[in-house]
C-alpha positions as CSV (number, residue, x, y, z in Angstrom):
1,E,-38.4,21.9,88.3
2,E,-39.2,19.9,85.1
3,F,-37.1,19.9,82.6
4,L,-38.6,19.8,78.9
5,A,-36.1,19.5,76.5
6,A,-37.2,21.1,72.6
7,E,-36.7,18.5,69.3
8,G,-33.7,17.8,68.6
9,D,-30.1,17.6,70.4
10,L,-28.6,19.2,73.3
11,T,-25.7,18.9,72.1
12,E,-26.7,22.5,69.9
13,P,-26.5,25.8,71.8
14,T,-28.9,26.1,74.1
15,V,-30.4,28.4,76.4
16,R,-32.5,27.9,79.3
17,E,-35.9,29.5,79.6
18,E,-38.3,29.7,82.6
19,V,-42.0,29.4,82.1
20,Y,-44.6,30.0,84.9
21,E,-47.4,28.2,85.0
22,G,-49.7,27.7,88.1
23,G,-46.9,28.1,90.0
24,R,-44.9,25.6,88.6
25,I,-41.6,26.4,87.3
26,K,-41.0,24.8,83.8
27,V,-37.2,24.6,82.6
28,K,-37.5,24.4,78.7
29,F,-33.8,24.2,76.1
30,V,-34.7,26.2,73.6
31,K,-32.6,26.1,70.5
32,V,-30.4,29.2,70.0
33,K,-30.3,30.9,67.0
34,K,-27.2,30.0,65.1
35,E,-25.8,33.0,64.3
36,K,-21.9,32.4,64.5
37,E,-22.5,29.2,62.6
38,E,-24.5,31.3,60.0
39,S,-21.8,34.4,60.1
40,R,-19.1,31.8,60.0
41,N,-20.6,30.2,56.6
42,E,-21.3,33.7,55.0
43,S,-17.1,34.5,55.9
44,V,-16.9,31.2,54.4
45,E,-18.7,31.8,51.2
46,E,-17.1,35.0,51.1
47,D,-13.7,33.2,51.2
48,N,-14.9,30.4,48.8
49,V,-16.0,33.8,46.2
50,K,-12.6,35.5,46.8
51,N,-10.7,32.4,45.8
52,D,-13.3,31.7,42.8
53,I,-11.9,35.3,41.9
54,F,-8.7,34.2,42.5
55,F,-9.0,30.8,40.5
56,N,-10.6,32.8,37.5
57,E,-7.8,35.2,37.1
58,R,-4.7,32.4,37.6
59,L,-7.2,30.9,34.7
60,R,-7.0,34.4,32.7
61,S,-3.7,34.7,33.2
62,T,-2.8,31.1,32.6
63,R,-4.9,30.9,29.3
64,R,-3.2,34.2,28.5
65,S,-0.2,33.1,28.4
66,Y,-0.7,30.0,26.6
67,L,-2.6,31.8,23.7
68,L,1.1,34.3,23.4
69,S,3.5,31.0,23.5
70,Q,1.1,29.5,20.7
71,E,1.3,33.3,19.1
72,K,4.8,32.9,19.4
73,V,4.9,29.4,18.2
74,N,3.0,30.2,15.3
75,I,5.1,33.4,14.4
76,H,8.2,31.0,14.7
77,N,6.8,28.6,11.9
78,I,5.7,31.4,9.7
79,Q,9.1,32.8,10.0
80,N,11.5,29.2,9.3
81,E,8.7,28.9,6.4
82,L,9.3,32.5,4.7
83,S,12.7,31.5,4.8
84,I,12.5,27.9,3.6
85,V,11.0,29.8,0.8
86,S,13.6,33.1,0.1
87,R,16.5,29.5,0.6
88,K,14.8,27.6,-2.1
89,A,13.9,30.7,-4.5
90,K,17.9,31.9,-4.1
91,F,18.8,28.2,-4.9
92,K,16.5,28.3,-7.8
93,K,18.5,31.7,-9.0
94,H,21.9,30.1,-8.4
95,M,20.7,27.3,-10.6
96,K,19.5,29.6,-13.5
97,S,22.2,32.0,-13.3
98,M,25.2,28.1,-13.3
99,M,23.1,26.8,-16.2
100,K,23.1,29.6,-18.5
101,V,26.2,29.4,-21.0
102,P,28.4,31.9,-21.0
103,K,29.3,33.2,-24.9
């Protein structure tokens, strides 16, 4: 028997393939299609897609909550400004009434 290694490393999955040539048996090691590895890669890709979707959803919800908190801050600021304006108006009214001289 004569061993003929296919190009590449024999650590890759291989299968013995016997070839009959003029009464002599040549045994070759042929690389096997890496179906397992490909399917594993596909599942890794699927996991990556799922992770991306999950990450995007988390990002979206985080952004949404951030925007909502910004809205709350804006509303709070507007309320503060309104209360300041109304206090100023009340104060002016009070000062005007104090400035009036009773007849």
